[in-house]
C-alpha positions in Angstrom: -20.1 6.3 21.6 -22.8 5.0 19.2 -25.2 7.5 18.2 -28.9 6.8 17.6 -29.0 7.6 14.0 -26.3 4.7 13.4 -26.9 1.5 12.2 -24.7 -0.9 14.0 -25.9 -4.9 13.5 -26.2 -6.6 16.7 -23.6 -8.9 16.1 -20.6 -6.5 15.4 -17.9 -5.8 18.1 -17.6 -2.5 18.9 -15.0 -1.6 21.7 -16.6 0.7 24.3 -14.7 4.3 23.3 -15.1 3.8 19.7 -17.1 6.8 18.3 -19.8 6.1 15.9 -21.3 9.2 14.3 -25.1 9.5 13.1 -25.6 7.7 9.7 -23.0 5.5 9.7 -23.5 1.7 8.6 -21.8 -1.0 10.1 -22.9 -4.6 9.0 -22.8 -8.0 10.8 -19.3 -10.0 11.8 -17.2 -6.5 12.1 -15.1 -5.9 14.6 -13.7 -2.3 15.7 -11.1 -1.5 18.5 -10.4 1.1 21.0 -10.1 4.9 19.6 -11.7 4.5 16.8 -13.9 7.5 15.1 -16.3 6.4 12.0 -17.6 9.6 10.8 -21.1 10.2 9.3 -22.1 8.6 6.0 -19.0 5.6 6.0 -20.0 2.5 5.5 -18.1 -0.9 6.9 -19.3 -4.1 5.2 -19.4 -8.0 6.7 -15.9 -9.0 7.2 -14.1 -6.2 8.3 -11.6 -5.8 11.2 -10.1 -2.3 12.0 -7.6 -1.5 14.4 -7.0 0.9 17.3 -7.5 4.3 17.1 -8.2 4.6 13.4 -9.7 7.8 11.7 -12.7 6.8 8.9 -13.7 10.0 7.4 -17.2 10.4 5.7 -18.6 8.3 2.8 -15.8 5.5 3.3 -16.6 2.6 1.9 -14.6 -0.4 4.1 -15.1 -4.3 3.2 -17.2 -4.3 -0.2 -17.1 -7.1 -2.2 -14.8 -7.3 -4.7 -14.8 -5.9 -8.4 -14.0 -9.2 -9.8 -16.4 -11.6 -11.4 -14.5 -14.8 -10.0 -15.9 -13.7 -6.5 -18.8 -16.1 -5.6 -19.4 -14.7 -2.2 -16.8 -16.6 -0.2 -16.2 -15.7 3.3 -13.3 -13.1 3.2 -11.8 -10.0 5.4 -10.8 -6.7 4.9 -7.8 -6.0 7.7 -7.1 -2.3 8.6 -4.4 -1.9 11.5 -3.9 0.7 14.1 -3.6 4.2 13.9 -4.6 4.2 10.1 -6.4 7.2 8.7 -8.8 6.6 5.8 -10.0 9.8 4.4 -13.6 10.5 2.5 -14.8 8.7 0.2 -12.1 5.9 -0.2 -13.0 2.5 -1.0 -11.4 -0.7 0.0 -12.8 -4.1 -1.4 -12.8 -7.1 0.7 -10.5 -10.3 -0.5 -11.0 -13.2 -2.7 -10.0 -16.8 -2.1 -6.7 -16.1 -3.3 -5.5 -14.5 -0.4 -8.2 -14.5 1.8 -8.1 -10.9 3.0 -7.2 -7.2 2.0 -4.8 -5.9 4.2 -3.7 -2.3 5.1 -1.2 -1.8 8.0 -0.7 0.7 10.8 -0.3 4.5 10.7 -1.2 4.5 7.1 -2.8 7.4 5.4 -5.1 7.0 2.5 -5.9 10.6 1.2 -9.6 10.8 -0.3 -10.8 8.8 -3.4 -8.0 5.9 -2.9 -9.3 2.9 -4.6 -7.9 -0.4 -3.0 -8.9 -3.6 -4.8 -9.0 -7.0 -3.4 -6.1 -9.0 -2.2 -4.1 -6.0 -1.8 -1.1 -5.8 1.0 -0.4 -2.2 2.3 2.2 -1.9 4.5 3.0 0.0 7.7 3.7 3.5 7.4 2.3 4.3 3.5 0.9 7.2 2.1 -1.2 7.6 -0.7 -2.4 10.6 -1.7 -5.8 11.5 -3.5 -7.3 9.6 -6.1 -4.3 6.8 -6.1 -6.2 3.6 -7.7 -4.6 0.6 -6.8 -5.8 -2.7 -9.0 -6.2 -6.5 -7.0 -3.4 -8.7 -5.7 -1.0 -5.4 -5.7 1.7 -5.2 -2.8 3.2 -2.1 -1.4 5.8 -2.3 1.0 6.2 -0.1 4.3 6.9 3.9 3.9 6.1 4.0 0.5 4.6 7.0 -0.9 2.3 7.4 -3.7 1.9 10.9 -5.1 -1.8 11.9 -6.6 -3.6 10.1 -9.1 -1.0 7.5 -9.5 -2.6 4.1 -11.2 -1.5 0.6 -10.3 -1.9 -2.3 -12.6 -3.1 -5.5 -11.0 -0.2 -7.8 -9.6 2.6 -4.8 -8.8 5.1 -5.4 -6.2 6.4 -2.0 -4.9 9.5 -1.7 -2.6 9.9 -0.4 0.8 10.5 3.3 1.3 9.7 3.9 -2.7 8.6 6.9 -3.4 6.3 7.4 -6.6 5.2 10.8 -8.8 1.9 11.6 -8.9 0.3 10.8 -12.4 2.6 7.8 -13.0 1.1 4.6 -14.8 3.1 1.8 -12.5 3.1 -1.6 -14.7 6.1 -3.0 -13.7 7.2 -3.5 -10.4 9.5 -0.9 -8.0 12.2 -2.1 -6.4 12.9 -0.7 -2.7 14.3 2.9 -1.9 13.9 4.5 -5.2 12.4 6.8 -6.8 9.8 6.5 -10.1 8.5 8.8 -12.2 8.3 9.6 -16.0 6.2 7.8 -18.8 6.7 5.2 -19.1 8.0 4.6 -14.9 11.5 4.7 -14.9 14.1 5.0 -12.1 15.0 8.7 -11.2 17.3 7.9 -8.4 16.9 7.0 -4.7 14.9 8.0 -2.0 17.3 9.3 -0.4 15.3 12.2 1.5 13.2 9.8 2.7 16.1 7.3 4.0 17.2 10.3 5.6 14.2 11.1 7.5 13.9 7.4 8.9 17.4 7.0 10.3 19.4 6.1 7.2 23.2 6.8 7.5 25.0 8.7 4.6 27.0 5.4 4.2 24.1 3.4 3.8 22.3 5.4 1.7 25.7 5.4 -0.6 26.0 2.0 -0.5 22.2 1.7 -2.0 22.8 4.5 -4.5 25.8 2.6 -5.9 23.9 -0.7 -6.2 21.3 1.0 -8.2 23.5 2.6 -10.7 25.0 -0.9 -11.2 21.4 -2.0 -12.1 20.2 1.4 -14.0 23.2 2.9 -15.0 26.1 0.9 -15.7 24.6 -2.4 -17.3 21.7 -3.0 -19.4 21.1 -6.3 -18.7 19.8 -7.3 -15.4 20.8 -11.0 -14.8 24.6 -9.2 -15.4 23.6 -6.5 -13.1 22.7 -9.0 -10.1 26.1 -11.1 -10.6 27.8 -7.9 -10.7 26.0 -6.8 -7.5 26.6 -9.8 -5.9 30.1 -10.1 -6.7 31.0 -5.7 -5.7 29.0 -5.2 -2.4 29.2 -7.1 0.8 25.8 -8.9 2.3 23.6 -6.7 3.7 19.7 -6.5 4.9 19.5 -3.8 2.0 21.8 -5.5 -0.6 20.0 -9.0 -0.3 16.4 -7.2 -0.1 17.3 -5.3 -3.8 18.5 -8.4 -5.2 15.6 -10.8 -3.7 13.1 -8.5 -5.0 14.3 -8.4 -8.2 14.9 -12.1 -8.6 11.2 -12.7 -7.1 9.8 -10.2 -9.4 6.7 -12.0 -12.0 6.3 -8.7 -13.8 9.6 -7.2 -14.3 11.1 -4.1 -12.7 10.8 -1.0 -14.0 13.7 0.4 -16.6 16.5 2.9 -15.9 15.7 6.4 -17.6 17.2 7.0 -21.1 17.3 10.3 -22.3 16.2 10.9 -26.0 
């Protein structure tokens, strides 16, 4: 159902049971799938692809051109998965030639005033609380939760099942399964509550905790810690994921907290 006071470009592809409220603007080359509701005042820009059963609240801006001076008008995209909620005044910029798209997964909650810059990738089931600001080229793994007003530096990589406290300045990569807080951002333990809620066994959580004790507590040298982890822990999906994340980090990972 498209209200007569909405503007929908004739080339936009809108599924039959999408609800578009008055004063919505939908540009050309937009696709919106079944069951999605776009509320008054939202603007959907060219090159946006929105999945099924999404809720887009008033004032949201999805797919605007990047705030990047290198962008020269190339055709790029914004992709939103299924069952994702985008609250009031969220802004999501489309990609650049660097990756071609900004991507938000399925079952994601972006609370009011979140900003996602160009070429970001947000995994499934993530929650970004109010006023989280994410610079360009950031990757956020599935099930990550970022507390309100967290600020994320460009090119940072945030792993799966991470919990970052509100107001954090995220300048370094945050390995999977961890909690991060303080200034500068530091290791605060594993996200054991989140993992338990998602079906991780106590044995698996203990293994992950022991791996991070080796990395952040027992050793001050990352290269040495990785050798110890590879030697002392049997191969597993989680162990191998942690090792690969740290080895592939371009910005370097956050440090362990040291009391002063």
